[in-house]
C-alpha positions as CSV (number, residue, x, y, z in Angstrom):
1,M,-168.4,-26.3,17.6
2,M,-165.8,-26.0,20.1
3,W,-165.1,-28.7,22.6
4,Q,-165.7,-26.3,25.6
5,D,-169.2,-25.6,23.9
6,L,-170.5,-29.2,24.2
7,G,-169.7,-28.2,28.3
8,Y,-167.4,-31.9,28.7
9,E,-164.0,-32.7,28.0
10,P,-164.1,-34.8,24.6
11,S,-163.4,-38.2,25.3
12,D,-160.8,-40.8,23.2
13,L,-164.0,-41.4,20.5
14,E,-165.1,-37.9,20.1
15,V,-161.2,-36.9,19.0
16,K,-160.8,-39.6,16.7
17,V,-164.5,-39.1,14.7
18,A,-163.8,-35.1,14.9
19,E,-160.5,-36.1,12.9
20,L,-161.6,-37.9,10.4
21,L,-164.6,-36.3,9.6
22,V,-163.2,-32.7,10.2
23,A,-160.1,-33.0,8.8
24,T,-161.2,-34.6,5.4
25,A,-164.3,-32.5,4.9
26,D,-162.7,-30.0,2.3
27,D,-162.0,-32.8,0.1
28,A,-165.2,-33.6,0.3
29,D,-165.9,-34.9,-4.0
30,V,-169.7,-36.4,-2.7
31,E,-172.2,-35.8,0.3
32,I,-170.4,-38.6,2.3
33,D,-167.2,-39.6,1.5
34,K,-164.3,-42.4,2.1
35,A,-164.5,-41.4,6.2
36,V,-167.8,-42.0,6.9
37,P,-167.1,-46.2,6.7
38,D,-164.0,-45.9,8.9
39,V,-165.5,-43.6,11.8
40,L,-168.7,-46.2,11.7
41,R,-166.4,-49.3,11.9
42,L,-164.7,-47.7,15.1
43,L,-168.6,-46.5,16.8
44,R,-169.6,-50.0,16.4
45,E,-166.0,-51.3,18.1
46,K,-165.9,-48.4,20.7
47,M,-170.1,-48.8,21.4
48,K,-169.9,-52.7,21.2
49,M,-172.5,-52.8,18.7
50,D,-173.0,-55.1,16.1
51,V,-174.7,-52.8,13.3
52,V,-174.4,-48.8,12.5
53,F,-175.5,-47.0,9.7
54,V,-176.7,-43.9,7.6
55,S,-179.9,-43.5,6.6
56,E,-181.2,-40.7,4.1
57,F,-184.4,-39.9,4.2
58,I,-185.5,-39.7,0.3
59,D,-189.2,-39.9,-1.1
60,G,-191.0,-41.6,1.7
61,M,-188.4,-44.4,1.4
62,R,-185.5,-44.4,3.9
63,E,-181.9,-45.2,2.1
64,F,-179.4,-47.3,3.7
65,K,-176.6,-45.3,2.7
66,Y,-174.0,-46.5,4.5
67,V,-173.4,-49.4,6.7
68,D,-171.1,-51.3,9.0
69,Q,-171.9,-54.8,10.7
70,T,-170.1,-57.4,12.4
71,P,-168.4,-59.3,10.1
72,G,-169.9,-62.3,9.6
73,Q,-173.5,-61.2,10.6
74,E,-174.8,-58.7,8.1
75,V,-178.2,-58.0,7.9
76,I,-178.5,-54.6,6.4
77,E,-177.1,-53.6,3.1
78,A,-176.0,-49.9,1.8
79,G,-177.9,-49.0,-1.2
80,G,-181.2,-50.7,0.4
81,A,-184.0,-48.8,0.9
82,D,-187.6,-49.9,3.2
83,P,-190.9,-47.4,4.0
84,L,-189.3,-44.0,5.7
85,E,-193.1,-44.4,7.9
86,S,-192.6,-48.1,8.8
87,S,-189.4,-47.3,10.1
88,W,-187.9,-47.2,13.9
89,C,-185.7,-44.0,12.1
90,Q,-188.8,-42.2,11.8
91,R,-190.3,-43.3,14.7
92,V,-187.2,-41.8,16.0
93,V,-187.2,-39.2,15.0
94,D,-191.1,-38.1,15.4
95,G,-190.8,-39.4,19.0
96,R,-192.7,-42.1,18.9
97,L,-189.7,-44.1,20.0
98,P,-187.0,-43.0,22.3
99,E,-183.4,-42.0,20.7
100,M,-182.0,-44.5,23.3
101,M,-183.2,-48.0,24.0
102,L,-181.2,-50.2,26.3
103,D,-184.0,-53.1,25.6
104,A,-186.0,-52.6,22.5
105,K,-187.7,-56.0,23.0
106,P,-190.5,-54.2,25.8
107,F,-191.2,-51.7,22.6
108,Q,-191.4,-54.4,20.3
109,A,-193.9,-56.3,22.8
110,K,-196.1,-53.2,22.5
111,D,-196.4,-52.6,18.7
112,P,-196.2,-55.6,16.8
113,S,-195.4,-53.1,14.2
114,L,-191.7,-53.3,15.6
115,A,-191.3,-56.6,14.3
116,T,-188.0,-57.3,12.7
117,P,-186.3,-60.1,10.8
118,F,-183.4,-60.0,13.4
119,P,-182.9,-59.9,16.9
120,I,-182.7,-56.1,18.2
121,G,-181.8,-55.6,21.9
122,T,-180.0,-52.2,22.8
123,H,-180.5,-49.3,20.1
124,L,-179.9,-45.7,19.7
125,S,-180.7,-43.5,17.2
126,T,-180.2,-39.8,16.9
127,P,-181.2,-37.5,13.4
128,I,-178.7,-36.0,11.2
129,V,-180.4,-32.2,10.8
130,L,-178.9,-30.0,8.2
131,G,-177.9,-26.3,9.3
132,S,-181.5,-25.3,7.3
133,G,-183.2,-27.5,9.8
134,Q,-183.7,-30.3,7.4
135,I,-183.6,-33.8,8.6
136,Y,-181.2,-35.9,6.1
137,G,-181.8,-39.1,7.6
138,T,-180.4,-40.6,11.2
139,L,-177.4,-42.1,12.2
140,C,-178.6,-45.0,13.8
141,C,-176.3,-48.4,15.3
142,F,-177.8,-51.5,17.1
143,S,-176.7,-55.0,19.0
144,F,-178.5,-58.4,18.7
145,G,-179.0,-58.1,22.1
146,V,-178.8,-56.0,25.5
147,N,-176.1,-54.4,26.1
148,G,-175.2,-54.0,29.3
149,D,-171.9,-51.2,28.6
150,T,-174.7,-48.7,27.3
151,S,-174.9,-45.2,28.5
152,E,-176.0,-42.0,28.1
153,Q,-172.4,-40.8,26.5
154,D,-172.6,-43.5,24.0
155,L,-175.3,-41.7,22.7
156,K,-173.7,-38.0,23.4
157,N,-171.2,-39.5,21.1
158,L,-174.0,-40.8,18.4
159,K,-174.9,-37.2,18.5
160,F,-171.8,-35.5,18.1
161,T,-171.0,-38.1,15.3
162,A,-173.9,-37.0,13.1
163,E,-173.8,-32.7,13.9
164,L,-170.1,-33.3,12.4
165,T,-171.8,-36.1,9.1
166,A,-174.3,-33.1,9.1
167,R,-171.8,-30.5,8.6
168,K,-169.7,-32.6,5.8
169,I,-173.1,-33.3,4.1
170,E,-173.0,-29.3,3.7
171,A,-170.1,-28.6,3.2
172,A,-169.9,-31.2,0.5
173,R,-173.7,-29.9,-1.4
174,Q,-172.5,-26.5,-1.8
175,K,-169.0,-27.6,-2.8
176,A,-171.1,-29.6,-5.8
177,M,-173.6,-26.8,-6.1
178,P,-172.9,-25.3,-9.6
179,L,-172.1,-21.3,-9.7
180,A,-175.1,-19.4,-10.3
181,L,-174.3,-15.9,-12.4
182,E,-176.2,-13.1,-12.7
183,P,-176.4,-10.4,-15.1
184,I,-174.8,-7.2,-14.4
185,A,-177.2,-4.5,-13.2
186,G,-178.1,-2.2,-16.5
187,Q,-176.8,-4.7,-18.6
188,A,-178.5,-7.6,-19.9
189,G,-176.4,-8.8,-22.6
190,F,-173.1,-8.7,-24.3
191,K,-174.0,-5.8,-27.7
192,G,-170.2,-6.5,-28.6
193,K,-167.7,-8.9,-31.1
194,L,-165.7,-11.7,-30.0
């Protein structure tokens, strides 16, 4: 996707995110490599959030693949998991919650099942959708208090980063796929000597 396709000039954040994710795509050995933690830290700092993470949906669970948090205020652990159906991530994906909540408290007041062991003020979340249409998981961020600086541009930045992350995941998966060799038509097997 070219910048012109997005309908606007890229922000400094988008350029840095693209440089980190796109420039390292060819070197990916795992689904999400070492560039993603740098991108998450950059997002968290620029968007003035306390927590940002990439989750993967696996067998009815939401697994936290990568997490970046304000130092000294860690509330989520990479590798941790919880039931997908009760997660905010799933509710955003299926439309029960909006992608951007400037103040999450009214949503929590209406639905006690949204209670968390830590405060959530501003919350942004967007699906990471692979080219096949499969939802890999989500890219989410939140602050413990209401962040009055959050804007639609922050959600656009998050969506853009999720698109690049999806491409990186797909590139790594394709690279990791074993080569499938098919026999040539009419030659079912080798009959000569080795």
